[in-house]
N, C-alpha and C positions, 0 to 999 in steps of 0.2 A: 348536899347537895342542903345546903344552910335554906333554914326556916326563921322565916320572922314571928318573931315575939307582934304577937295580935292581944289588942284590948279583952277584955273578961266582958261576959255575958250582956254581963247587967250598969256594964260601963255603956255599951251601944244602944244597950233597951231603953238606960236612960236616956240617953241623947237622939232616941228616933225612931220615926214607928217603921216598919218597916210593911208592904203588900207583899203577901206572899204569890199572888194570884200573875201582876206586874214586875216584881221587882224593883217596886223604886222607893227609895229609902226616904224619907220625909222630916225635916231637922222639928226638936218637938218645940225650941224654943223658937219663935219663928223673928225674931227678931237678930236671925243669923243669915249670913247669904248661904246660896248655896253650897253646899262642900262636897257634889261630884262631876267630875268631867268625863270625854274621853282622851285617856293615855296615849301617846307615839303606838302604843304596841297596839289597837283599838277595841278596850278593856275601858272599863267603869271603874274609873278610880274613885278616890277621893280622901278627905283628912280627916284623922279623928286625933285632939288633943293632940296639934300640930305636926303630927306624923301622918304619914303617906299608905292608906292600902286600896287593893283590888278590892272591888265589894263585892266582889262574888264568894271571895273571902270571908268575908263581914256576913254577908246575907247568910253564910252557911253555920258562922256562932250563933250567930244572933236565932236561928233557929231550932239546930241541935245544942246550944251550948259547947260544943269542944272543937279542937280544932283541926282541921286532915291529917294534923303533925305531917308525915311525909308522903301520905299521899297527893296528891292533885283532886282538883275537884275541877268537875268538866263541866264544860257546857254542851250538852248531849246536841243541841241542835247545830253549834257548831257555830252561834251567833254569840261572840263578848258581851255584846250590850243585851240580849236577855238572861238576866238574873235571877226568874220567878221559882219559885221552888221547883219545880217539874219540873225544871231546864236542870239543875243542877248533881250531880252526883259521885261518889268518888273512886280516881281510877286509878293506879302505877301508872306511874312518867309516861309506861311504855303504851299504858292502852290510851292515854291520851295523847300520846301523842300517833298512831294511829286514826284517831277521830279529825284530825286537819285532813284539808282539801289536798288538795296538786299543787305547788307552787309555782307560784308564779310566773317562773321562768322557763315553766317545764315547755319542753319542745317538743314533747311527741302526742300534751295533750291525754295524756294516764297518766297517771299518777303509778309508781313503783316503772315505770316504761326507758328507756331513752337508747339511741342506738349505737349500736359502737359501730364505730369505721373504718378497725381494723378488720370486723367478719361480715362486716355491710347486715349486718340481721340489727333487730331489734332484741336488746339486756334487758330481762324480770329480775325486780331483787325487791328483796322485802327487807326493816329496819325490822327486830322484834329485842325488846330485851337490851341495849346496847351492841348487839349486833344483826351485822349485814350476810342474807343469806342471799346469795344465788341463785335465781331459780332460771336459769340458763337463757339459752338463745333461740331468735324464731324467728322466723319466715317473715310474716308478717304483726303488727300493733297489737291487730288483736287477740291474736294467740297470746303475746307475749303477755295481755291486760285479763288475757281468762286467766292464765293461771296464774298472775301476781291474786286476781283478784280471790280467789279458790284459796290460796294462802293463805291470806291473808284474811279473809272470814275463820279459816279453821284456829288464827292465831287466833286473830284478839275476839272474838265472834258478836256481841250485839254494840262494841265500841269502833265498828271495823266502819271506815268508811273510803267508798272503793271511786 
């Protein structure tokens, strides 16, 4: 995965004030227009020196003086617009992916559970570190979801979003 080069912490602090409680950036030079907007993926994004960035990455840089490197910056409460300091944490790609809600096209209503037409049962499975693990076929959606949740909590601890 390609890591985008960010501006320096000094440059970000030269241009902006950051409220760590609200996650909001304000420009130090009030003559300029607002730099932030919600992008097509729902993240607060902005422009610094004519380059586009996701502002949770800039918040991390502002706070800690370093980039996340190959790590993701996870929104703990899953709100992509909440860039407050206590809502951001480093995560592996797998941990970050486990902290997302069920897909909008999920027909079972439960994350990790789908209907198997072949067996006429509920199929449970989980993705972790780029691999999908089969968790069995179950008679009810609740049984399948229970197995999924147990495995998700075991694999992902505080990053698990059931």
